[in-house]
C-alpha positions in Angstrom: 129.3 91.1 111.5 127.2 91.7 114.6 124.2 89.6 113.4 123.4 86.2 114.9 121.7 85.1 111.7 121.6 86.3 108.1 118.6 86.0 105.8 118.9 85.6 102.0 116.1 85.9 99.4 117.9 83.9 96.8 120.5 81.0 96.9 123.2 83.2 95.3 123.0 85.6 98.2 122.9 82.6 100.7 126.1 81.2 99.2 127.7 84.6 99.4 126.8 84.9 103.1 128.1 81.5 103.8 131.4 82.2 102.0 131.9 85.7 103.6 130.6 84.8 107.0 133.5 82.5 107.8 130.8 79.8 108.7 130.2 81.2 112.2 126.8 82.8 111.4 123.9 80.9 109.9 122.6 82.0 106.5 118.9 81.3 106.3 117.3 81.1 102.8 113.8 82.7 102.9 112.5 82.5 99.3 108.9 83.8 99.7 108.0 86.4 102.2 104.7 87.9 100.7 101.3 87.4 102.2 99.9 85.0 99.6 96.4 85.4 100.8 96.3 88.9 99.2 97.0 87.3 95.8 94.8 84.2 95.8 94.9 82.7 92.4 91.9 80.5 93.1 89.7 83.5 93.4 88.1 84.5 90.1 87.6 88.1 89.4 85.3 89.9 86.9 88.3 91.9 85.8 90.2 88.8 84.5 89.9 89.0 80.8 92.1 86.3 79.6 91.7 84.4 76.3 91.0 87.2 74.0 92.5 87.8 70.6 95.0 90.3 72.1 97.8 89.3 74.5 97.9 91.8 77.4 101.3 92.0 79.0 102.2 93.9 82.2 105.5 95.5 83.0 106.2 96.5 86.6 109.1 98.6 87.6 111.2 101.6 87.0 111.1 103.2 83.6 114.9 102.8 82.9 117.1 100.8 80.5 118.5 98.8 83.4 115.0 97.5 84.3 114.4 96.5 80.6 111.5 99.0 79.9 112.9 99.8 76.5 113.1 96.2 75.5 109.4 95.7 76.6 108.4 98.6 74.3 110.3 96.9 71.5 108.3 93.7 72.1 105.1 95.7 71.9 106.2 97.2 68.5 106.3 93.7 67.0 102.5 93.1 66.9 99.3 94.9 67.0 97.9 91.7 68.7 99.9 92.7 71.7 99.2 95.3 74.4 101.7 96.4 77.0 100.9 98.3 80.2 103.9 100.0 82.0 103.2 100.2 85.7 105.8 102.4 87.2 106.2 104.3 90.5 107.3 107.5 88.7 108.4 109.0 85.3 112.1 109.1 84.7 114.1 111.5 82.5 115.5 108.5 80.7 112.0 107.5 79.6 110.4 110.9 79.1 112.0 111.4 75.7 110.5 108.1 74.5 107.0 108.8 75.9 105.7 110.8 72.9 106.9 108.1 70.6 105.3 105.1 72.1 103.2 102.8 69.8 99.5 103.0 70.3 99.4 99.6 72.0 101.6 100.7 75.0 99.9 102.3 78.0 101.8 104.1 80.8 100.4 104.0 84.4 102.4 106.1 86.8 102.3 106.3 90.7 99.3 104.1 91.4 98.6 102.2 94.6 99.4 98.6 95.3 95.8 97.7 95.2 95.8 99.2 91.6 98.7 96.9 90.8 96.9 93.9 92.2 93.9 94.7 89.9 96.3 95.1 87.0 97.8 91.5 87.7 94.2 90.2 87.3 93.7 92.2 84.1 96.6 91.0 82.2 97.7 87.7 80.5 101.4 87.8 81.2 104.0 89.8 83.3 107.1 90.8 81.4 110.2 91.1 83.7 113.1 92.1 81.6 115.5 93.5 84.1 119.3 93.5 83.5 120.1 93.2 87.3 117.9 92.5 90.2 117.8 91.2 93.7 114.5 89.7 94.7 111.8 90.9 92.3 108.6 91.2 94.3 106.5 91.8 91.2 107.5 88.2 89.9 106.4 86.7 93.2 103.1 88.5 93.3 102.4 87.8 89.7 103.1 84.1 90.2 100.9 84.0 93.4 98.0 85.4 91.2 98.6 82.6 88.7 99.9 85.0 86.1 102.5 83.6 83.8 105.9 85.3 83.9 108.4 85.9 81.1 111.7 87.0 82.9 115.3 87.5 82.4 117.8 85.2 84.3 118.8 87.7 86.9 119.2 87.9 90.7 116.7 85.5 92.4 114.6 84.7 89.3 116.3 81.5 88.7 115.3 80.4 92.2 111.7 81.5 91.6 111.1 80.2 88.0 112.4 76.7 87.2 113.8 76.9 83.5 112.1 74.7 81.1 109.4 73.8 83.6 107.9 77.1 84.7 109.7 79.8 82.7 
């Protein structure tokens, strides 16, 4: 209530700010705030290995049901022509019980740097973003800046980021 302006990362949040602000505070929509030069899709990398017989998917996020990691693992179980890398900040108790039962085409990478994540974007064919609820998923923005296709659930700012039937 003390602000002179509010900033929203998706149109739903902007609409909420407008409705709840009584119209006396501007609600600025700022859809992309990453440094795109760090994720230049025009740069080719020797690590980019697209086009092989195996589809290499990347999941970035918490290892929890709410983030959709268990759904991502189920997708990997459907085909041996599919590899899934789970890139997460830390192990969770929720996921730990499943860790010993993962199929051979699922790889877990925990606690790596952001530079490692950027390399992982280059090294995969697809980002799976299967979260059940979300605000503004930075991993979707970064993957798209790298030219990596994104398969995502329709949550949070995702509908503002990916135009259904045209880009996702």
